[in-house]
N, C-alpha and C positions, 0 to 999 in steps of 0.2 A: 704175827700173820708174816708168812714169808714170802718169797717173790716168786711164786709158784704162777706160769702163766697158761690159762687151758686155753684153747684154741679149736671152735669146732667148725672144720671147714671141708670136711671130706665124706661125711654123710650125714644123714637126718636122726635124730633124736631128740627124743622127750625129757627133760629136766625137773626132776621136782627136790624136797627136802625131806631127810628122815634122820632124824636125833641130830642133829648138829651136819647128818652130812650132805653134799650137795651129790644127788643120783641122775647116774646119766643115762637113760635106758636107748640104745643103739637098734636099730634095724640091723647092722651087716654083724653085729658084736654082741656080746654078752654084755650088762650093765658094768658102769665104771663108778666107784665114789670116791669123793674128795671131800677131805673137812674142811667146811667152809671158812676159816680158821686160818687155811694155810692159802688160800686162793688170792691172788695179788689182782689178778685180771681176769676177768672171761672175755674172751672175743667169740663174736658169733656171725658168722659169715657165711653160713651153707642157710639156704633158702626155707628147707623144713626141719624147722628147731624151733621145740615150742618149750614153753617154762611157766609155772605157777608164778604168783605174785611172789610168795616165799621165798623163792630162788632171788628176788631181785632185793628184797628186803634182809636177806638172809645175807649177802654178799654185802650189801652195803655197812650192815651194822658191825661187819668184822674189818670195814675198813676196806674192802676192794672195790672196782670198778667195774661194769660192764661194757664193753663197745658193740655197738651192733652195725653190721657192714651191708652196704647196698647191694642191687644187683653185678657191681661190677666188682665186689671184694672189697670196697674203700670204705673206711670209716664215715658212717653218715651222720650217729648218734653217740652220746657217751655219759652213762648213770653213773655221777659218783656221789658218796656218803658226802652228808651235810655236817658231819660231826664223826667226832672218834679219832683215829690216829691217822687219817689224810692229809698229807702233804702237799696235795694237786695244786692249789695255790703257789706255795713257796717254789714248787719247782716251776712253773709259768712264768714267775716272779723273774726267777733266776734264769730262766732262756731269754726273757725281755733285757733284764739288763745286762744280759752278758756284752763286756767292752770290746772294740773292734780289734785290738792287738789280739785276743784271748779268740775271736772268729775267724780273724786271718792264719793264727796259728793253728785252728784246727783244720782247716782250710785246705792248708798248704798237707796234712798229715791225711786227708781224705784223697786231696790228688795224687800223693806220692803211692798209697795204697790200690788207686786205679790201676797207674801206671806200672806196679808191681806185676798186679794181674794180667793185663793185658800183656807185659812181656813172657809170665808164664804160660801164656795163651798161645802166643806164637812160636815159642819156643816148643810147646808138644804137637802143635798141629803141623809147622812149616820145618823147624827142627832149630829156626835163628828168631831171634826178639827184635830185628831191625832196630836196633841202636836202643828201643825204650828204656832199657835198663840202666843204659849211661845215664839218660837225661833224670833219672828220679832223683840224683842227688841235686839236681842245680833249679828243682823249684825252691822258691822263697816262700818266707810269710804273705802270703794273700795271693800267691801266683801273678807278680803282676806282670809279668814276662810271657805269660798265658803260654807256659810250656806243656799246659793240657793241651792245646792246640796243638801245637808242633809234634807231640806224639802221635793226635789223630792222624795226621797226613800219613806221617807213615803206618800206622798199623792199619787202618782201612785195607790201603792196598796192597799190604803184605798179608793181610786176614784170608782177603777172598782172592791173591794172587791177579789181582785185577788194576792196572795203572789208574784206570777209567773211573773206578768205583767211587761213589761221593754219599755219605751219609745224606739221606734227603727223605723226609717223613711221607714225601705224594708220590715217591718214584715206585713203580711197579714192580721191583724186583726182590733182590734179596731184602729189603728194607720194609716190605709187607712183615716177614716173619721177627724182624729184630722189633718192631713196632710194637709189635701183639706179644712178643716176648719180656720187652721191657714195660709195658703196660701189668703185665701179672706182677714182674718185679715190684713196681712202684707199690701194689697194692702191700701186696707181702712186708713191706718196708714198712708203707704208712702202719697196717697194723701193729706192728712189733715198735712202732714207735709211743702210739697213743697206748700200750698196753702198758710201755714203761713207765708212761702217765708224761711223756712230753707232749705239746702241742705241735701239731704236724706244721702248720702255718707258719713258725717263729722258724725262719732257715738262718743259716750259716752264714752262706754266699747267693743262694738262690733266693731273687726278691721278685716278687707280682705281685699286684695288689687283686688280681684275679685268681691268683694259684693258690688254693686252700691246704697244697702240699710240698712246701718251700724245702720244708725239713725233709719228708722222704728224698726230694729231687736229689738234696747234696750226699743223703747217707746211700742211694743206691749205686754212686758212682763206683763205687769199689766191686762192685757184684757187677755189674754191666759184660762184663766177659763173660760169666758162667752163660749169659743169653746168647752172647756170640757164639762161641764154641759149640753151641745146642744147632744152633742158625746154617754154623760152616759142615756140620753132620747130616744135619737135614735137606742141604741142596747137594752133598755128594752124593746122598742115598735117593732122593728126588729131583733133582734139579733145581735153579734157582728161579725158574718158571711154572714152578709147580703149583696147584691153587693152595691157600691157605683155610683145608677143610681140618675135617675130625681129626684125622691121623698127624696134623703138621701140628696142630695147636696142643694134641697131646704129649707128643715129642718136648717141645718147646715148657710146658706145665711139668715135667718129668725131670727136666733138668733143674727146677728149683724147688720142687716139692718134695725132693727125695731127702736122705742124711747123708752129712757130710763130715768125716772124720775131725773130731776137736779136742785136744789133750786127752788123750785116747777114751775118747767119748764119741759115739754117734749121733749127731742132734741136728734137730730141724734148722732150715735158712730162718725162722720165725724166732727159734731159739737163739742162736747167735744173733740176729740184730738185737733181740732184747740186750743182750748182754753189753750189745756194744750202745744202744742208746742208756744204758743206766751207767755205763761208762762215762758219756756224756754231763748226767747229771753232777759227777765225782769231780769233772775240770770247772763245770759250775760254779761249785758250792766251794773249790779251792783243796780237794782233798788229793785232786791229779792233774797232770800236764796233757796227758797224754791219751788218745781214745782206744780202745780196744778193739783193733782192726784185723781179726783174725785171716789170714791167708789158706783160703779154703781151695 
């Protein structure tokens, strides 16, 4: 089995099996076929997708998994094989048993990647990074001095060119757009992590007994600036007081569901995040000390 991930999110489809192939009949395009043996995970998030029992059993028999998402595109259920070459239990155990020094080291890498992304966005939009780039080297293991928060105070003021702006989920201004964009981003991250064989509630830094997606909250941090940039551009076109209507939502979704250049290839954010999740497993397994956190 390879590590191919199939994410059905954009259009209705009917899935069935034919001579060892997963056949995907799409309403807006021709049929697509994928060998069952090549499929690591099938992620279904579009509400109008149907599949036969042979699809589920065929994926399970070849060691793959099926992730079913809810109306908010968040993973709601998972079908995992009971036997064969699945290493799901091993992966969950590695997550649960990760030592605190490892978690702190990984959180340092995530915060540094977030700050670099914030600096790039500010430079692109405002011509300078408000000194955030200089803070990257000051982040220590676990970020005990909360450099992330120090950067945030500079970042939000510079991003919206407003000394009074505060990140407030209940505010009736640009925060409405940020809330929606982050919700979409969180769903993409959670789907990618589950597809990579990780449990989304076993976080590195974030922890909340009522939060089933702590790991997604960790891993979405370096990619939040993608939403931030889209919100700035949306406000420039329509104003911060414009409604969060269909046009506004579409603009925010486009910022996350397009393709990004990575290693000479055009990849979706889902693909990139799946690669990051796989790198986390390598760290947990002792094969590496660093996460793959592409700068896109």
